[in-house]
C-alpha positions in Angstrom: 0.0 0.0 0.0 2.9 2.4 0.8 4.3 1.8 -2.7 1.0 2.9 -4.3 0.9 6.1 -2.1 4.4 7.1 -3.0 3.9 6.5 -6.7 0.6 8.5 -6.6 2.4 11.4 -4.9 5.3 11.3 -7.4 2.7 11.3 -10.3 0.8 14.3 -9.1 3.8 16.5 -8.1 4.4 17.9 -11.6 0.7 18.7 -11.9 0.8 20.7 -8.7 3.9 22.6 -9.8 2.2 23.5 -13.1 -0.7 25.1 -11.3 1.4 26.9 -8.8 3.8 28.3 -11.4 6.7 30.6 -10.6 6.0 34.0 -9.2 7.1 37.1 -11.3 10.1 37.7 -9.0 11.3 34.1 -9.3 14.1 33.4 -11.7 13.3 31.8 -15.0 15.0 28.8 -16.5 18.1 30.8 -17.5 18.5 32.1 -14.0 17.6 35.7 -15.1 15.3 37.9 -13.1 11.8 38.4 -14.5 11.3 41.7 -16.2 8.2 43.8 -15.3 6.4 46.2 -17.5 5.4 49.7 -16.4 1.8 48.7 -16.6 2.5 45.8 -14.2 4.7 47.9 -11.8 2.0 50.6 -11.2 -0.3 48.0 -9.7 2.3 46.4 -7.4 2.4 47.1 -3.6 5.0 49.4 -2.1 8.6 48.0 -1.7 8.1 45.2 -4.3 11.5 44.5 -6.0 11.3 45.0 -9.7 13.4 44.7 -12.9 12.4 46.8 -15.9 13.8 47.2 -19.4 13.3 50.3 -21.5 14.5 53.9 -22.0 15.1 56.9 -19.8 13.5 59.6 -21.8 13.7 62.7 -19.6 15.6 64.2 -16.7 13.0 66.0 -14.4 15.7 67.3 -12.0 16.3 66.3 -8.3 17.3 62.7 -9.3 13.9 62.1 -10.9 13.7 60.6 -14.5 11.0 59.5 -16.8 11.2 55.9 -17.9 9.3 54.3 -20.9 9.0 50.7 -21.9 6.3 50.6 -24.6 3.5 49.8 -22.1 3.7 53.2 -20.4 5.8 55.6 -18.5 6.8 55.9 -14.8 9.1 58.1 -12.7 12.4 56.7 -11.5 14.4 58.1 -8.5 18.0 57.5 -9.4 20.7 58.6 -6.9 24.2 59.5 -8.3 25.8 56.3 -7.1 23.1 54.1 -8.7 24.3 55.0 -12.2 27.3 52.7 -11.7 29.4 55.0 -14.0 27.0 54.5 -16.9 26.3 57.4 -19.3 22.8 56.9 -20.7 21.4 58.6 -23.7 17.7 58.8 -24.7 18.0 56.1 -27.3 19.9 53.6 -25.0 18.0 50.6 -23.7 18.7 50.0 -20.0 17.8 47.5 -17.4 16.7 49.0 -14.1 16.8 47.2 -10.8 14.9 48.8 -7.9 11.7 48.7 -5.8 8.2 50.2 -6.0 7.7 53.4 -4.1 4.1 54.2 -3.6 2.9 57.5 -2.3 -0.6 58.9 -1.8 -0.8 60.3 -5.4 2.1 58.6 -7.2 4.0 55.4 -8.0 7.6 55.5 -8.9 10.6 53.2 -8.8 13.5 53.8 -6.4 16.4 52.6 -8.5 19.2 50.5 -6.9 21.2 50.1 -10.1 21.1 50.5 -13.9 22.7 48.3 -16.6 23.2 49.6 -20.1 
């Protein structure tokens, strides 16, 4: 009887995994972080870690920049050290690593690092 129970458990494990699926922040098969779109990021809770890929289109001053990825735009807060020595132009595609910062009337991303 124990053999049947173990075999049944082994048989249903892949099915359970298929329904659970990896979360967006889980690494994919290539061990790369999942990339969020701006549309997805604006609906996330405060302090959610995110990775986004797109373009920085405008410097608003005071370390605030406009980011665009094709799904929409969002403000980024990028401190001087977070640039990692990168010089970014408007037409450069960048990967942004940071976390969601929600306020009463805004959602932005507090950037930890940028890769060109």
